[in-house]
C-alpha positions in Angstrom: 23.8 39.0 -19.0 20.5 40.4 -20.1 17.9 37.7 -19.4 14.2 37.5 -20.1 11.6 35.1 -18.6 8.5 34.8 -20.8 5.6 33.7 -18.6 1.8 34.0 -18.4 1.8 36.3 -15.4 3.2 37.0 -12.0 0.7 35.4 -9.6 1.5 33.1 -6.7 1.0 29.8 -8.5 3.9 27.4 -8.7 5.3 28.3 -12.1 4.9 32.0 -11.7 6.4 32.0 -8.3 9.4 30.1 -9.8 9.9 33.0 -12.2 10.0 35.5 -9.4 12.5 33.4 -7.4 14.7 32.9 -10.4 14.6 36.7 -11.0 15.5 37.4 -7.3 18.6 35.1 -7.4 19.8 36.5 -10.8 19.5 40.1 -9.6 21.6 39.2 -6.6 24.2 38.0 -9.0 24.1 41.4 -10.9 22.3 40.2 -14.0 19.8 42.3 -15.8 16.4 40.5 -15.6 13.1 41.3 -17.4 10.0 39.3 -16.8 8.0 39.4 -20.1 4.3 38.9 -19.8 1.4 38.9 -22.3 0.1 42.3 -23.2 -3.2 41.6 -21.4 -1.3 41.3 -18.1 -1.9 44.0 -15.5 0.5 44.6 -12.6 -0.8 44.5 -9.1 0.1 47.7 -7.3 0.5 45.9 -4.0 3.2 43.6 -5.3 6.9 44.6 -5.3 8.6 42.8 -8.1 12.4 42.0 -7.8 13.0 43.0 -11.4 11.6 44.9 -14.4 8.3 43.6 -15.8 7.4 44.4 -19.4 4.7 43.2 -21.8 5.6 41.3 -24.9 4.9 44.1 -27.3 7.2 46.5 -25.6 10.3 44.3 -25.8 10.1 43.3 -29.5 12.9 45.7 -30.5 15.1 45.0 -27.5 18.0 42.6 -27.6 18.5 39.9 -25.0 21.3 37.4 -24.3 18.8 34.7 -23.3 15.0 34.4 -23.1 13.5 31.4 -21.2 9.9 30.5 -22.1 8.0 29.2 -19.0 4.4 28.6 -20.1 3.7 27.6 -23.7 -0.1 27.4 -23.1 -0.7 31.0 -22.1 2.2 32.7 -23.9 2.3 33.6 -27.6 4.5 31.4 -29.8 4.5 34.2 -32.4 6.2 36.6 -29.9 8.5 34.0 -28.5 9.8 33.0 -31.9 10.4 36.6 -33.0 12.1 38.1 -29.9 15.6 39.5 -30.7 17.7 37.2 -28.7 21.1 35.4 -29.0 19.8 32.2 -27.3 16.4 31.1 -26.2 14.9 28.1 -24.4 11.9 26.6 -22.7 11.6 25.2 -19.2 9.4 22.1 -18.9 7.4 22.1 -15.7 4.8 19.4 -16.5 5.0 15.7 -17.4 2.7 13.5 -19.5 -0.2 15.9 -19.8 -1.4 14.9 -23.2 -4.4 17.3 -23.3 -2.9 20.6 -22.4 0.7 21.4 -21.6 2.6 18.6 -23.4 1.4 19.4 -26.9 2.3 23.1 -26.4 5.7 22.3 -25.1 6.3 19.9 -28.0 5.2 22.4 -30.6 7.9 24.9 -29.3 10.5 22.1 -29.2 9.8 21.0 -32.8 10.0 24.5 -34.2 13.5 25.0 -33.0 15.0 21.5 -33.7 18.3 21.9 -35.3 19.0 25.3 -33.8 22.4 25.5 -32.1 21.1 28.3 -29.9 17.9 26.6 -28.5 17.8 25.0 -25.1 15.3 22.7 -23.3 15.4 22.4 -19.5 13.3 20.0 -17.4 12.5 20.1 -13.7 12.0 16.3 -13.3 14.5 13.5 -13.8 12.0 11.7 -16.2 11.1 14.6 -18.4 12.9 13.3 -21.5 10.7 10.1 -21.4 7.7 12.3 -22.3 9.1 14.8 -24.9 10.8 14.2 -28.2 14.0 16.3 -28.1 15.9 14.4 -30.8 17.9 17.0 -32.7 18.1 19.4 -29.8 21.8 19.7 -28.8 21.2 21.6 -25.5 19.0 19.6 -23.2 19.6 19.8 -19.4 18.0 18.8 -16.1 17.2 21.9 -14.0 15.7 20.2 -11.0 14.8 21.9 -7.7 13.4 25.0 -6.1 13.1 25.2 -2.3 11.6 28.3 -0.7 12.6 27.7 2.9 15.7 26.9 4.9 16.1 23.7 7.1 14.6 23.7 10.6 16.0 21.8 13.6 12.8 20.6 15.1 12.4 17.0 16.3 9.3 14.6 16.4 6.5 16.7 17.8 4.7 15.6 20.9 1.4 14.3 19.8 -1.9 15.1 21.6 -3.6 12.0 23.0 -5.9 10.4 20.4 -5.2 13.2 17.9 -3.2 12.8 14.7 -2.3 15.9 12.6 -2.0 15.7 8.9 -0.8 18.5 6.6 -1.4 18.5 2.9 -1.7 20.7 -0.2 -5.2 21.6 -1.4 -4.2 23.8 -4.3 -5.8 22.8 -7.7 -7.8 20.2 -5.9 -7.8 17.5 -8.6 -4.3 17.9 -9.9 -2.7 18.1 -6.4 -4.4 15.0 -5.4 -6.4 16.5 -2.6 -9.5 14.5 -3.5 -7.5 11.3 -3.0 -6.2 12.6 0.3 -9.7 13.5 1.4 -11.1 10.1 0.4 -8.2 8.3 2.2 -9.0 10.2 5.4 -12.7 9.5 5.0 -11.9 5.8 5.1 -9.9 6.1 8.4 -10.5 2.8 10.4 -8.8 3.4 13.8 -11.4 4.1 16.4 -11.3 6.9 19.0 -8.7 8.8 17.1 -9.4 12.3 15.8 -7.7 13.5 12.6 -6.6 17.1 12.7 -6.3 18.1 9.0 -4.4 21.2 8.0 -4.3 22.2 4.3 -2.9 25.1 2.4 -3.9 26.4 -1.0 -2.9 28.9 -3.7 -6.1 30.7 -4.6 -9.5 29.6 -3.4 -10.2 25.9 -2.7 -13.7 24.7 -1.9 -13.8 21.4 0.0 -16.9 19.2 0.3 -17.8 15.9 1.9 -15.0 15.7 4.4 -15.4 13.5 7.4 -13.0 15.6 9.3 -12.9 19.4 9.9 -10.1 21.0 7.8 -8.2 24.1 8.7 -7.4 25.8 5.4 -4.8 28.4 4.8 -5.0 30.5 1.6 -2.0 32.1 -0.1 0.3 31.7 2.9 3.6 33.6 2.5 6.3 31.0 1.5 8.7 32.3 4.1 6.2 31.3 6.8 5.3 27.9 5.4 7.4 26.1 8.1 4.7 27.2 10.6 2.2 25.1 8.6 4.4 22.1 7.9 5.5 21.8 11.5 1.9 21.5 12.7 1.8 18.0 11.3 2.6 14.6 12.6 2.9 13.8 9.0 2.9 15.6 5.7 1.0 14.1 2.8 2.0 14.8 -0.8 -0.2 13.2 -3.4 0.2 14.2 -7.1 -0.3 12.3 -10.3 1.9 11.7 -13.4 1.7 15.3 -14.5 3.8 16.5 -11.6 7.1 18.0 -12.3 8.9 19.2 -9.2 7.4 18.4 -5.8 8.6 21.3 -3.7 6.2 20.9 -0.8 7.3 17.4 0.1 11.0 18.3 0.2 10.2 21.4 2.2 8.3 19.4 4.8 11.3 17.0 4.9 13.7 19.8 5.7 11.4 21.0 8.4 11.7 17.7 10.1 8.2 16.3 9.3 7.7 12.7 8.3 6.5 12.6 4.7 4.1 10.3 2.8 4.3 10.9 -0.9 3.6 9.5 -4.4 6.6 9.0 -6.7 5.4 11.7 -9.1 7.4 14.8 -8.6 9.6 13.4 -5.9 11.9 10.9 -7.6 14.9 13.3 -7.4 15.0 13.1 -3.6 12.4 10.7 -2.0 13.7 7.2 -1.0 11.1 4.8 0.4 11.6 4.0 4.1 14.7 6.2 4.2 13.4 9.7 4.1 9.8 9.1 2.9 7.0 6.6 2.8 6.1 6.2 -0.9 2.6 5.2 -1.9 0.6 4.7 -5.1 -1.7 7.5 -6.2 -4.6 5.6 -4.6 -6.9 6.4 -1.7 -6.7 3.0 -0.1 -2.9 2.7 -0.3 -2.6 6.2 1.1 -5.1 5.4 3.9 -3.0 2.4 4.9 0.2 4.4 4.9 -1.3 7.1 7.2 -2.6 4.5 9.6 0.7 2.7 9.6 2.6 5.9 10.5 0.1 6.6 13.2 0.6 3.2 14.8 4.4 2.9 14.3 6.2 5.8 16.1 9.6 4.1 15.4 8.9 4.4 11.7 7.8 8.0 12.0 11.1 8.8 13.8 13.1 7.0 11.2 11.6 9.1 8.4 12.7 12.3 10.1 16.0 13.0 8.4 18.9 14.3 10.5 19.6 18.0 10.4 22.8 17.6 8.4 20.9 15.7 5.7 18.3 18.5 5.6 21.0 21.0 4.9 22.4 18.7 2.1 19.0 18.6 0.5 18.6 22.3 0.7 22.1 23.0 -0.7 21.4 20.6 -3.6 18.0 21.9 -4.6 17.9 25.6 -3.5 17.0 28.3 -5.9 20.5 29.7 -5.6 21.9 26.3 -6.8 19.3 26.1 -9.5 20.2 29.5 -10.9 23.9 28.7 -10.8 23.3 25.5 -12.9 21.2 27.5 -15.3 24.0 30.1 -15.8 26.6 27.4 -16.3 24.7 26.1 -19.3 23.8 29.4 -20.9 26.6 31.8 -20.2 29.1 32.5 -22.9 
C-alpha cells in the first residue's frame, strides 16, 4: 500500500514520534510510506528519517491508498480534504480538550460523516465518549505504542534514607509535573531525602522545588530504561486530556513500581495489581508516594512478573499497533 501520514512536523514530541515509529514499522512490512508535512516545515539535516518526507503542496497530484491525519490543529483541513486518496482517516490522540484539539478533530469528523471511505481511530478506550462519530461507519480503537522492550530487573536496593522518584516533566502543566512537584514539596516523612529524576521533551524550567531535580532533556527513547530503572517508583500524573500513557507502561515493563492517574492508563493499569492509581491531586499523590516508601511489600507486589511484562509489550507494541491498523484499512 501507498500510505501517507499528515502531521505537523517531525520533532520528538509524542505525536510526531508516533508518526516516525509507525513509518518504521510499515517500511519493515514493505509498504510505501510518505510523511506529509506543512509547506513551512524544514527538515533537520541531522535527522535520518525512516521514509520519504514531503510537504503538502508537493503531493497534491499524487495518488495514495490511505492518508491518516495526525494533527488537525496545525495541519490544513483544505489540503487534507483535497488529497487524491482512496481512503482517509484521522487518529485522535487527545481527549476532552474543549479549547484546542477537540474542536479541530470534531470539525474533520463532521465533514466526512456519511463517507464509506473515512476512518476514525482513537488511542484511548474512552475516546468515543468525547467525540460525536454517529454516521461514521469505520471507527476503531488503535491503542498502544511502546518504545522499549521488557527488562528483567527486580526491586532495586534502596539507599538508606533516600527514595528515588522518576517522572515526566515534558509540557509541565499538561503532563502534571506541577502536581508532582507540589506533592513532593509536601513530603512529611522526616530524615528521608527525595532523589527526583525527571525527563523532558524540549526545554523545561522548574521552579520552587523543595528537592533537587536531575533533569534529562530529549533522551533517546531506546535508552529510556536507564532513566526508569533509577527510580524506586515511577510517577505518571496526567489530566483528562491524556490519550495514551506510554511512559507509565514503559516503566512497568522495566520492573519499576508505578503510581499513576487513570487518565491515559485505563487500557492497562489495574489498581493494586500492577499500579497504584491516584486522583489528579497533589495531596492524594503525596499520600501514595509516602505509602509506597513505607510499604516495601506493596512496592514488590506492584512489580509485575517478567512474563506479564512481555504480554504487555506484545499487546501494545508499535508492531502490534501497525498490524491492527493494516487489518482495518487494507483491501
